[in-house]
C-alpha positions as CSV (number, residue, x, y, z in Angstrom):
1,M,-78.4,-32.8,40.9
2,K,-78.3,-35.5,38.1
3,K,-78.9,-32.6,35.0
4,A,-76.2,-30.6,36.9
5,F,-73.6,-33.1,36.6
6,I,-74.5,-34.2,33.1
7,K,-74.4,-30.6,32.1
8,K,-70.8,-30.0,33.8
9,S,-69.8,-33.4,32.1
10,W,-70.5,-32.0,28.8
11,R,-68.8,-28.8,29.2
12,S,-65.9,-30.7,30.4
13,G,-66.0,-33.1,27.3
14,L,-66.2,-30.0,25.1
15,A,-63.6,-28.1,26.8
16,G,-61.7,-31.3,26.4
17,A,-62.0,-31.9,22.5
18,L,-61.3,-28.3,22.1
19,L,-58.3,-28.4,24.0
20,L,-57.1,-31.8,22.3
21,L,-58.0,-30.3,18.8
22,L,-56.0,-26.9,19.9
23,A,-53.1,-28.9,20.8
24,G,-53.2,-31.1,17.4
25,C,-52.6,-27.6,15.7
26,I,-49.8,-26.9,17.7
27,S,-48.1,-29.9,17.4
28,E,-48.8,-29.6,13.7
29,N,-47.6,-26.1,13.5
30,A,-44.2,-27.0,15.6
31,A,-43.6,-30.0,13.6
32,N,-44.0,-28.1,10.2
33,M,-41.1,-25.5,11.7
34,E,-39.1,-28.4,12.5
35,H,-39.5,-30.1,9.6
36,A,-38.7,-26.8,7.6
37,K,-34.9,-27.0,8.9
38,A,-34.2,-29.8,6.5
39,L,-35.3,-28.1,3.4
40,R,-32.5,-27.0,0.9
41,V,-32.7,-24.9,-2.2
42,G,-32.7,-26.8,-5.4
43,M,-35.0,-30.0,-3.9
44,T,-37.8,-31.6,-6.0
45,K,-41.3,-31.4,-4.9
46,A,-41.0,-35.0,-4.7
47,E,-38.2,-34.7,-2.0
48,V,-40.3,-31.8,-0.4
49,L,-43.3,-33.8,0.0
50,A,-41.1,-36.4,1.9
51,I,-39.9,-34.0,4.3
52,M,-43.2,-31.6,4.6
53,G,-46.2,-33.7,4.0
54,E,-49.1,-32.4,1.8
55,P,-49.5,-28.9,2.0
56,V,-52.7,-27.3,3.0
57,K,-55.3,-26.9,0.3
58,E,-56.6,-23.9,-0.1
59,E,-57.1,-21.4,-2.8
60,F,-54.1,-19.2,-2.5
61,S,-52.3,-22.6,-3.0
62,T,-50.8,-23.3,-6.4
63,P,-48.8,-25.9,-8.1
64,D,-45.7,-23.6,-8.0
65,R,-46.7,-22.1,-4.4
66,W,-47.2,-24.4,-1.6
67,F,-48.2,-23.4,2.0
68,Y,-48.0,-25.0,5.1
69,F,-49.8,-24.0,8.7
70,V,-47.1,-22.7,11.3
71,N,-48.7,-19.6,12.7
72,P,-52.5,-19.7,14.1
73,V,-53.5,-15.9,14.3
74,W,-56.9,-16.3,14.3
75,A,-59.2,-18.5,16.1
76,D,-62.0,-18.2,13.4
77,G,-61.2,-22.1,12.3
78,L,-60.2,-20.7,8.8
79,T,-56.7,-20.8,7.2
80,T,-55.4,-17.7,5.6
81,E,-52.1,-16.7,4.2
82,E,-50.9,-15.0,7.0
83,E,-51.1,-18.3,9.2
84,C,-48.9,-20.5,6.9
85,M,-45.4,-20.6,5.6
86,P,-44.7,-20.7,1.8
87,L,-42.5,-22.8,-0.5
88,I,-41.8,-21.3,-3.8
89,F,-41.1,-23.5,-6.5
90,E,-39.8,-22.7,-10.1
91,K,-39.4,-25.8,-12.8
92,G,-40.1,-28.1,-10.2
93,R,-37.5,-27.3,-7.9
94,L,-37.5,-25.5,-4.7
95,V,-36.4,-22.0,-5.0
96,G,-37.2,-20.3,-1.2
97,W,-39.5,-20.4,1.4
98,G,-40.7,-18.1,4.5
99,N,-42.8,-15.1,4.3
100,R,-39.9,-13.0,4.0
101,F,-38.0,-14.9,1.1
102,Y,-41.9,-14.8,-0.4
103,A,-42.6,-11.0,0.4
104,G,-39.0,-10.5,-1.9
105,Y,-40.2,-12.6,-4.6
106,R,-43.2,-11.5,-5.3
107,S,-41.8,-7.7,-5.3
108,A,-39.2,-8.9,-7.6
109,N,-41.8,-10.8,-10.0
110,S,-44.1,-7.8,-9.9
111,K,-41.2,-5.6,-11.1
112,T,-40.1,-8.0,-13.9
113,E,-43.8,-8.5,-15.1
114,G,-44.6,-4.8,-15.1
115,N,-41.4,-4.1,-17.2
116,S,-42.0,-6.9,-19.9
117,E,-45.5,-5.4,-20.3
118,K,-43.8,-2.1,-21.5
């Protein structure tokens, strides 16, 4: 009887911890989306940091391309570009953010880079 109680308590504790972890991720996602409403083109990196906090530290982040976790797609515990909102800087100023902006930005820059090589 005592073993069953301990086993059940352990499972309940684990489930509770996972629930808190998930709730923390969800609240971080919601907070990042809410903070993004205050972003404006032309802001400095320092101004963005004051609003958004530190970006995720992943290999796809660069000094001029920051990512913030906003959309948990997978339950694998890994952070991927698809789960994040990109913020793009040029010359230390914010030029745009969001996946739609980033897709257009990448497309425009790849065409420009291709033309400059010819």
